[in-house]
N, C-alpha and C positions, 0 to 999 in steps of 0.2 A: 927310359928316356932316350937312350941311344938307339934302341930298336925303332922307336917312333920317328926319330930323326932320319934314320936310314930309309924307312918307308916313305917319308915325305920327299927325300931326295930322289928316290926311285921314281915316285909319281911325277915329280917335276921334270925329271929327265925324259920320261915317256911323253908327257904333254908337250914338251918343247920340240919334240920330233914330229908331232902331228900337226898338219896344216888342214885348212878348210877351203872348200871351193863351192861355189854356187853354180848349179846347172838347172836347166828347164826340163820338166817332165810333163807328160800329159795326164790329166786326171779325168775320170768319167764325169758325165753330167750329174750334177747333184739330184736333178729331177729327171727321172727316166719316163719318157712318154710313150704312149702307144703309137704304132706305125700309121694309124689313120689320121693323126694330127698333122695338118699341113698349114693351118692358119690359126693364130692366136688373137683374141680380142682383149685389149687392155682397157679397164674402166676405172675411173676414180669414184669411189663410194664414200669418201670422207665427208662430203657435204651433208649427208644425212645426220651427222652429229653436230650440225651447226649450232652455235649458241647465239644469244643476243649480243648485241654490240657491247652492252655494259659488262656481260660476263667475259667477253673476249678481252676487253680492256683490263679487267681485274686479273685474268690469267697472265697478261703480259706484265703487269706490275709485280705479281707474285713470283713468276718464273724467270723474268728477264727476257723472254722472247718477244720479238717484234709483233706489234699489233697487225694481225693479217699476214704476218711473215710466213706462217706455215701453209697458208693457202697458195702462195707463190712457190713455196718449196715443193708442195705436192705436184704442181704443174711440171716442175723440173724432174720430180721423181717419175712421173709418167713418161717424160721424154727419155729419161735414163733407162727405164725398163724396156721401152721400144728400141732404143739404140742397142742395148745389151743383147736382146733377142735376135735383132737383125744381123749383128756382127757375127753370129754363128753360121750364117748363110744356110739355114736349114728351114726356118719357118717364115711365113708371111705374117704381118701384123697389122691390125686395125685398131683405132682408138674410139671408144664409145663415149657417150655423154654420161654425166653423173646419173646413177640409177641404183636403187636399192634392190637387193636380191634376197632379202630376209623378210619373212612374214611377221605380222604383229606378235605371234607367239614365239618368235625368235627361231623358228625352223627355216631351213634353206628353201627358198622359193624356186624349186626346180622347173616348174612350168615357165616361169618368166625367164630363167636362165636359158632353157632349151629354145624359147621363142627368140630370144635376143641373139643367141648363137646362129640360129637358122637365118636370121635377117642379115647377119654379118658374114654368113658362110664360114663360120669359125667352128672348130672342134674343141677349143679350149678357151676358158674365160679366166683372165687374171685380173683380180680386183684389189685395188689399194684400199684396204679397210680402215687403216688408221695411220696417221703420221703425226709426230710430235717432236719439237725441239725445245730444249731448255738450256738457258745460259744465265750467268749473272749479268749485271749491267754491262754496257758496251765497253769496248777496250779503252778509249780515251777517258771516259768517265771513271772506269775502274782504276786506270793508271793514275789519274789525278787524285783520287781519294786514298788509294792504298799503296801506290808505287809498284803495282804488280806489272810484270812484263807481258802478261796476256791472260786470257780467260778461256775456258773450255766450253765449246758448244757441243752438246750432246744431241744426237738425232737418232730416231728409230722409226721404223715403218713396219706395219703388219700387212702382208699381202697373201690373199687366199687364191688358190688355183683350183678351179672347178672343172670337172670332166663330165659334161651333161649326158653323154652317151650311156654311162653307167651310173649316172647320178651320184658321183663320187667327189667328195672334197679331197682332191688329190694330194694337196700339200698346203701347209700354212707356213709361209716364209717370214721369219723374223730377222730383219737386218738392222744393225746398229753401227754407228761410227762416231768418232769424236774429232772435232776440228778445233784448232787453236785460233782465237781471234786476237790479233796483236794489240798491244797497249803501249802507251808512251813510257810507262815505268817511272815517270817523274811525279811524285806527289806534290800538288800545289793547291789542292782544295777545289771544291766545286765552283766557288765564286770566281776563280781565276780562269775558268773555261770560257772560251769565246763561243758565240752562236755557230760560227763556221766549224769549230772543232766538234761540237755536238752533232751537227748535220753530217759531217764527214764520218763520224763514229757510227751513225745510223746506216749510212751507205755501205760502210765496210762490213758491218754485221749482216746487212741484207744480202750482200754478194756472197758471203761465206755460207749463210743459210741456204741459199739457192744452189750453190755448188754442192753442199752436203746433200740436199735433196736429190740432185742428179746422180751423185755417186752411189747413194743408197739404192736408187732404182736400178742403176747399171749393174750393181752387185747382184740384185735379184734376177735381172734379165739374163745374166751370164750363167745362171745355174741350169739353164735348159739345154746346154750343149757341153761337150768335153772342152776343157781349158788347159792351157800351158801355165804352169806355176813354177816359181823358183824354189829350189830345195837345196839344202846344204849337204855336202858330202865331206867326210874326213878321210885323209890319207897320209902316208908317211912322206915327208918332204926332206927329211934329214936322216943321217946315219951312215951315209957314204957318199962319195963323189958321184957315183952312178945315180943314186936316188935323187941328189940335188939336180942332176942334169934332166932326169925324167920329170921333176917337179916343174921345170920351165915349160916342158911340152904339155903337161896336164893343165897348167894354168892358162895356156893359150888355146886349149881345146884341140890340139894337134894329136888326136887320138890314134891315128895310124902309126905315126912316128913313135908316140909314147908306148904303144903296144910292142913295136919292135925292140925298143930299148929295154923295156921291162922283161921281155922274154929272154933277152940276153942275161939280165940280172938274176933271173930265176935259176940259172945254172951256176951262180956264184958259189965258190967254196966257203964263203962267209955266211954262216947260218942266219945271222940277223939280216943281212942284206937280202938274202934269198927269200926269206919268209915275208919280209915287207914288200919285196918286189911282186911276189905272188898276189898279195892283197891288193896292191896298186893296180895290178894287171886286171883284177875284177872290175875296178872302177873304169879303166880304159875301155873294157868291153861294154860296160854300161853307157859310157859316153858315146860309143859307136852305135848304140841301140841293139847290141847283141845280148839280150838278157839271159838267154840260156847259158852261154859261156861265162857270163858275169856270175851267175849263181853257182855254177859248177866250180869256177875258180875260187870264189869266196868260201865255199864248202871245203875245198882243199886247204885253204889258208887256215880255216878254223880247226878242222878235224885232224889234219896231219901236221900242222905247225903251231897250233894253239895261239893264233894271232887274235888278240883280245877284240880289236875293232871288228873283226870279221863276223862275230856271233850276232851283233846287232845288224850288221850289213846284210846278212842272209835274210833276216826278217824283212828288211826294207825291200830287198829284191823280190821276195815272194809276194809282197803286197803289190809291187809294181806289175808283176806278171798277172795277178788277179785283176788289177785295174785295166790292163790291156785287154784281157778276156772280156771284161765288162763293157769296155768301149766297142769292141767288135760286135758284141750282142746288140748294143744300142744302135750302132750304125747299120746293122742288118735288118732292124725293125722297119 
């Protein structure tokens, strides 16, 4: 029992010395395209799955989605895909009318795809094949019946990427997201709901559904080029006065000053301060964009000083170097 308590205290002591920081890194394009692709045509193909009005109403009753709401959300999804692709400043985009590219026997109709892309002067075809959103009843209604503070709106889209030059289904993108629809949270029964509350409830859900459609599309469009994303990094912010001073510089992103301070601390006669400073110095190098020195310093922290955080950090830095290499290949195509 005493040994267990000792290890828990040691673990708590280590964790209390570790801080975290969010930085941005660049990630390769999720969909790597051939260099001949200059223009992409985006098409809505969900209408081919159209149902009768009666079926549409039945689905709305069973799933909670708005009658015809998905059709409007698909239009926003198309806008999102276009905006997402254009924000990469790499490809031109055109939008096509609803059209099916599948033969009756469910094979891909490559002749129609090639003809369509030739007409659009596009080298790639992006098709929204399916879009669906499901949610319980609207926020005001749900709040009045159950007292819930909100309901979850689930949305998903299936988007195919066709490369007609090689008759290749290049990618099938599945994007999903969940939005919260606000509710009143005050149970008062359906009878107490006014007509205005019901109408407002419908409008809120409509707005959220359309926003969800746009964001799903944008997520898909952003997959065609390298993106900056936020990632978390751990470092030592305590253990000595010098490490606390360096922490302020790290948190502000003053990497040059942090590097100078940490280099001084790597000469410290105090072993704990020295090895933690070496590890933090690796982070400062990464912050400056110097991945070679970051990896070299992290390896010193791990192999020569047995800094526990350094082992995982080495793997992270190696992945980042591979990502940079991939991005350079993508940009040279």
